[in-house]
C-alpha positions as CSV (number, residue, x, y, z in Angstrom):
1,M,-20.0,-10.7,12.6
2,T,-18.6,-7.5,10.9
3,Q,-15.5,-9.5,9.6
4,K,-17.8,-12.2,8.1
5,F,-19.8,-9.5,6.4
6,F,-16.7,-8.1,4.8
7,Q,-15.6,-11.5,3.7
8,W,-18.9,-12.2,2.2
9,L,-18.9,-8.8,0.4
10,L,-15.4,-8.9,-1.0
11,Y,-14.9,-12.6,-1.8
12,K,-18.4,-13.9,-2.5
13,K,-20.5,-10.9,-3.7
14,M,-17.7,-9.0,-5.6
15,G,-15.8,-12.1,-6.6
16,W,-12.2,-11.2,-5.4
17,T,-9.8,-13.9,-4.3
18,K,-6.6,-13.6,-2.4
19,N,-3.2,-15.2,-2.8
20,I,-1.1,-14.3,0.3
21,T,2.0,-16.4,1.0
22,V,4.3,-14.1,3.0
23,D,4.4,-13.8,6.8
24,H,2.9,-10.7,8.3
25,P,4.9,-9.8,11.4
26,N,3.9,-7.1,13.9
27,K,5.6,-4.4,11.9
28,Y,5.6,-3.8,8.2
29,I,5.0,-1.5,5.2
30,I,2.7,-2.5,2.5
31,C,3.7,-1.4,-1.0
32,M,0.5,-1.6,-2.9
33,A,0.3,-1.3,-6.7
34,P,-1.2,-0.7,-9.2
35,H,-2.9,2.5,-8.0
36,T,-5.0,3.7,-11.0
37,S,-8.4,4.3,-9.4
38,N,-10.2,5.3,-6.3
39,W,-11.6,1.8,-6.2
40,D,-8.1,0.6,-5.1
41,F,-8.8,2.3,-1.7
42,V,-12.2,0.7,-1.5
43,I,-10.8,-2.8,-2.3
44,G,-8.0,-2.3,0.3
45,Q,-10.4,-1.1,3.0
46,L,-12.7,-4.1,2.3
47,Y,-9.6,-6.5,2.4
48,T,-8.4,-5.2,5.7
49,R,-11.8,-5.5,7.2
50,A,-12.3,-9.1,5.7
51,E,-9.0,-10.1,7.2
52,G,-9.4,-8.3,10.5
53,V,-6.2,-6.2,10.2
54,K,-5.9,-2.6,11.1
55,T,-3.6,-0.8,8.6
56,N,-2.8,2.8,8.4
57,F,-2.5,4.6,5.1
58,L,-1.2,7.9,3.7
59,M,-3.5,10.2,1.8
60,K,-3.2,13.8,0.7
61,K,-4.4,16.3,3.1
62,E,-7.0,17.7,0.7
63,W,-9.2,14.6,1.4
64,F,-9.3,15.3,5.0
65,F,-12.2,17.8,5.0
66,W,-15.4,17.5,7.0
67,P,-16.9,14.9,7.2
68,L,-14.5,12.6,5.2
69,G,-11.5,13.6,7.4
70,V,-13.1,12.2,10.5
71,I,-13.9,8.9,8.7
72,F,-10.5,8.6,7.1
73,R,-8.7,9.2,10.4
74,R,-11.0,6.5,12.1
75,W,-10.0,4.1,9.3
76,G,-6.3,4.8,9.8
77,G,-5.7,7.6,7.5
78,I,-2.6,9.8,7.9
79,P,-2.8,13.2,6.0
80,V,0.2,14.1,3.9
81,Y,1.1,17.8,3.9
82,R,3.2,18.1,0.8
83,T,4.0,21.8,1.4
84,K,5.5,21.3,4.9
85,K,9.3,20.8,5.1
86,T,9.2,18.0,7.6
87,S,10.6,14.6,7.1
88,M,7.6,12.3,7.2
89,T,9.8,9.3,6.5
90,D,11.9,10.0,9.6
91,T,8.8,10.5,11.7
92,L,7.2,7.4,10.5
93,A,10.3,5.3,10.9
94,E,10.8,6.5,14.5
95,T,7.0,5.7,15.1
96,A,7.5,2.2,13.7
97,K,10.6,1.6,15.9
98,A,8.8,2.7,19.0
99,S,5.6,1.0,18.4
100,P,4.8,-2.7,19.2
101,E,2.7,-2.9,16.1
102,F,3.1,-0.8,12.9
103,R,1.3,-1.4,9.6
104,L,1.3,1.2,7.0
105,C,0.1,0.9,3.3
106,I,1.6,3.2,0.7
107,T,1.1,3.4,-3.1
108,P,4.6,4.0,-4.7
109,E,3.1,5.8,-7.7
110,G,1.9,8.5,-5.4
111,T,-1.0,9.3,-7.8
112,R,-3.8,7.6,-9.8
113,S,-2.3,9.1,-12.9
114,A,0.4,7.4,-15.1
115,N,3.7,7.9,-13.3
116,A,6.9,5.9,-14.0
117,E,8.9,7.8,-11.3
118,W,7.8,6.0,-8.2
119,K,8.1,7.6,-4.8
120,K,10.7,5.9,-2.4
121,G,9.3,7.0,0.9
122,F,7.9,3.6,1.7
123,Y,11.4,2.1,1.1
124,F,13.1,4.6,3.3
125,I,10.7,4.3,6.2
126,A,11.2,0.5,6.1
127,Y,14.9,0.8,5.8
128,K,15.3,3.3,8.7
129,A,12.9,1.1,10.9
130,Q,14.5,-2.2,9.7
131,I,11.1,-3.7,9.0
132,P,9.9,-5.6,5.8
133,V,8.1,-4.2,2.9
134,L,5.2,-6.5,1.8
135,L,4.5,-6.2,-1.9
136,Y,0.7,-6.2,-2.4
137,G,-0.7,-6.3,-5.9
138,L,-4.3,-5.7,-7.0
139,D,-5.0,-7.4,-10.2
140,Y,-8.4,-6.3,-11.6
141,A,-8.2,-8.7,-14.6
142,K,-8.1,-11.6,-12.3
143,K,-9.9,-10.0,-9.4
144,E,-7.1,-11.1,-7.1
145,I,-5.2,-9.6,-4.2
146,V,-1.6,-11.0,-4.2
147,C,1.2,-10.8,-1.7
148,T,3.9,-13.4,-2.6
149,K,7.0,-11.4,-2.0
150,S,8.5,-9.3,0.8
151,I,11.9,-7.6,1.2
152,I,13.9,-6.1,4.0
153,P,15.6,-3.0,2.6
154,N,19.3,-3.2,2.6
155,G,20.1,0.4,1.5
156,N,20.7,-0.4,-2.2
157,V,17.6,1.6,-3.1
158,D,18.1,1.7,-6.9
159,N,18.5,-2.1,-7.3
160,E,15.7,-2.9,-4.9
161,M,13.4,-0.4,-6.5
162,I,13.9,-2.3,-9.8
163,E,13.2,-5.6,-8.0
164,I,10.0,-4.1,-6.6
165,Q,8.9,-2.7,-9.9
166,R,9.5,-6.0,-11.6
167,Y,7.3,-7.7,-9.2
168,F,4.3,-5.5,-10.1
169,K,4.9,-5.7,-14.0
170,D,2.1,-8.2,-14.7
171,F,-0.6,-6.8,-12.5
172,K,-3.5,-5.1,-14.2
173,G,-5.0,-2.0,-12.5
174,K,-8.6,-1.0,-13.0
175,H,-7.2,1.4,-15.6
176,P,-4.1,-0.4,-17.0
177,E,-3.1,2.4,-19.2
178,K,-2.4,4.5,-16.1
179,F,0.1,2.0,-14.6
180,L,3.8,2.5,-15.5
181,I,6.8,0.8,-13.9
182,G,9.5,2.7,-15.7
183,D,12.1,1.6,-18.1
184,I,13.4,-1.6,-16.4
185,K,15.4,-4.3,-18.0
186,E,14.3,-7.9,-17.5
């Protein structure tokens, strides 16, 4: 019943559609872009519930205050402590290797503001754990959630980051002026 409600809300009431053509194994990283609004989180949460998939996500620790912290953890939130000198990528990669199922959504921009310097943590987690990165785009202009490409990182981070950024070049975020993919050549 709950899943049907979220399907109705996201697809019927809000008018979003989906174009998902890649396989979803038991373990993967979702690289989701553009991330230009807090609405991206809402759409993502509605989508995972509509599809009946439990996915974890990273969020800065400042959002984990009472009572939101309890809610975000229940929904799969993992707080990011930027001041700690620990290797979160190593920890998450080891968790992925040891777990029978692992699904983690990361926004590579790392902020809702314009940022052409994408973070590569999602890539290194997937590379170390040897799991695929599923490229999920939110296109507000078309009201479409798209995942038509995945990669298994091979260690050539610079070339593969360009490939990933190219994939997202035509997606329109809620605030398109805040979405940058850097200076990549076609």
